[in-house]
C-alpha positions in Angstrom: 101.3 64.1 5.1 101.6 65.0 0.9 98.6 65.2 -0.7 98.8 64.3 -4.5 95.9 64.8 -7.2 94.8 61.9 -8.3 93.0 60.8 -11.7 89.9 61.0 -9.5 90.0 64.2 -7.8 90.5 65.2 -11.2 87.5 64.2 -12.8 85.6 65.9 -9.5 87.4 68.6 -9.8 86.3 69.1 -13.5 82.7 67.8 -12.6 82.5 70.5 -10.1 84.2 73.5 -11.4 83.3 73.4 -14.7 80.9 75.7 -15.8 80.0 74.4 -19.5 78.6 71.3 -17.3 74.7 71.4 -16.7 74.2 70.9 -13.2 71.8 68.6 -14.0 74.2 66.6 -16.0 75.8 65.1 -13.2 73.3 65.9 -10.3 73.9 63.4 -7.2 71.3 61.1 -6.1 70.5 62.7 -3.1 67.9 59.7 -2.0 71.3 57.4 -2.7 73.0 59.9 -0.3 70.9 60.0 2.6 70.9 55.9 2.3 74.5 55.8 2.8 74.4 58.4 5.0 72.2 56.3 7.5 74.5 53.8 6.8 77.7 55.3 7.5 77.5 58.7 9.0 74.5 58.8 11.3 75.5 56.8 14.3 78.0 60.1 14.8 76.7 63.0 13.0 72.6 62.1 14.3 69.6 61.3 12.2 68.9 65.2 12.0 72.6 65.9 11.1 72.7 67.7 14.5 75.5 65.7 15.8 75.3 62.5 18.1 78.5 62.9 20.0 81.1 65.7 20.9 82.9 67.6 18.8 80.2 66.3 15.9 79.5 69.6 13.4 75.7 70.6 13.7 75.2 70.7 10.0 71.6 72.4 10.9 74.0 75.4 11.8 76.0 75.0 8.8 79.0 74.0 10.9 81.5 72.0 8.2 78.9 72.7 5.2 79.9 76.5 4.4 83.1 75.1 2.4 83.2 73.7 -1.8 82.0 70.3 -2.1 85.6 69.6 -3.3 86.6 70.3 0.5 83.8 68.1 1.7 84.6 65.3 -0.8 88.0 65.2 0.4 87.5 65.1 4.0 85.0 62.2 3.4 87.6 60.2 1.2 90.7 60.9 4.1 88.8 61.2 7.2 89.9 63.6 10.2 90.3 63.1 13.4 87.9 60.4 14.5 86.2 60.1 11.3 87.5 57.6 9.0 88.5 57.8 5.6 85.8 56.5 3.4 88.3 56.1 0.3 87.6 52.8 -1.1 84.5 52.2 0.9 82.7 54.5 -1.1 82.8 55.6 -4.6 83.1 59.4 -6.1 79.3 58.7 -6.7 78.2 57.9 -3.8 80.7 60.7 -1.8 78.7 63.0 -4.4 75.6 61.4 -2.8 76.0 62.2 0.6 77.8 65.5 -0.1 73.9 67.0 -1.6 71.9 64.8 1.3 74.3 67.0 3.8 73.3 70.1 2.1 69.4 69.1 2.6 70.1 69.9 6.8 71.3 73.3 6.6 
């Protein structure tokens, strides 16, 4: 599958990689991320992030989290294996909120 950078990908890359932007200027909403996680992710990944179905990463052990935010963003947006793609379901801020919430497990 060929991947191409869209304007959204470029904007996310700039937000995540630009040292001139202070972290608080674009801080993701961890509480909104938790709500979204509970709605879309908890069924498979568990309420505590330990995984509710076989093959799901255990976030409390850092599985799947030891990578840059952009990699996690792309995984959530595009999906992988049994995990559906959330492009068109969640917007950029919502995905970044989920990533921020995921990082609270480890």
